[in-house]
N, C-alpha and C positions, 0 to 999 in steps of 0.2 A: 661333626658333632655327634657325641654319643648320648643315647637315651637309655636310662636304666629303669626297668620296670621290675618290681619285686620278683626275684628268682629267674629273671630273663634278661641277661646282659644283651644289649642291642648292638654292640659293635665289638670288634676284636682287632688286635694288631697282628697283621700277617705280613711276611715278606712278599714283595712283588715277585712274580715268576721270572720275568726278564727285566730286571731293573737296570737302569743306567746310573752309574754313580754321578753325583753332583760334583762340580768343581770344589775341591777342598772338603768334600763330605765323605760319609762312610761308603764302603764298597757296595753295600746293598741298602735299598730303600725299604722302609716300612711304610705301609699305608693303613689308614683307618678304613675298615670295610664296614660300612653301615648297613646293617640288614634291616632297613626300615619296614620290611614286610610285617614283622610282628607288631610294630607300632600301628601300621595301617589296619592290621587285623583287630587290634584293640580298639581303634577308632570305630571300626565297623561294628564291633561287639557292643560298644557304648550306644551307638545309634540304634542298633537292633533292640537293645534293652529299653531305650527310650520309646521306640515304637510299640514294643510289647506292653509297657506301662500305660501308654496312651490308649492302646486298644482295650486293656482291661479296666482302666479307671475312667477313661473318657477325658482325662486331663493331660495336658502336655507337662513336660518337666518344668517349664517356666512357670506355669500355673501352680504346680505343686510347690515349688520353691517359694513362690509369692504367698501362698496360703501358710506355708511354714513360717515365713518371715512375719506375716500378720499375727499368727498365734504366738510367736516369740515376743513380739512387741506387746501383745496383751498381757503375757506373763510378766514381762519386765515392768509394765505399768502397775500390775498388781503387786509386785515386790516393792516397788517404790512407794506405793500407796500405804504400805505397812509402816513406813517411816514418817510420812507426811503426805500432803497432797501435791503430787508432781505436776508440773505444767506439761501440757502436750507437746510443746516446743522442745522441752528437755528430753522427753521420751523419744520424740522423732529424731533428735540429734543423736542420742545414745545408740539408737538402732540403725543409724546410717541413712535415714531419710534426709532429703535436702532441706525440708522445712515441714511445718505442721500440715500445710495443705497437701503436701505430697503424701504424708502418712494418712490423711483423711481420704484422699482419693483411692489409695490402695485398699484401705478398709472397706470402702464402699464397693469397690470393684470386686472383692472377693466374698464379702458377706452380703452385699445388697443393701446394707444398712449404714447410716452414718455412724461415726464413732460413738456419739452420744446415745443414739438409738440402740446400737449394739450393747453398750454397757448396761442400759436399762433392760434389754431383752435377756442378757445373761443373768441378771439378778432376779428376773421374774418368770421366765419360761422354763418349764421342766426339761425340755429337750436340750437346753444349754447347761445341764448339770456338770459336764466335765470341766467347763471353765470355772464354775464355782468351786470345785474341789482343789483348785490351785492355791487356795488360801493358806 
């Protein structure tokens, strides 16, 4: 199997040095030489980057992705609110949560507040001004 990474082909077709012809086949065999070393190096690089991010921010990539998903959900809810009052179940479904309680648990996990408390805090607390600017 070949893996292609932008600018780095990971396999080539080369003739075997001392190939034996197959019955009814060509006189020389070609084999795929998979140099998975670069793929492994890329995997290490990704993991090293994740460790570096965790060292600098104190948050794992999973936590950062969860926070980004929570913020995307809040933004999506804000967009839907401009059209009408969206149900939390619809917002949860649109953003890929299994149900409304899954959304509520994630919001509580990352913000420390329930979804209702977070919405009130965004409207009243000055430190949450970036969320208000999404309007």
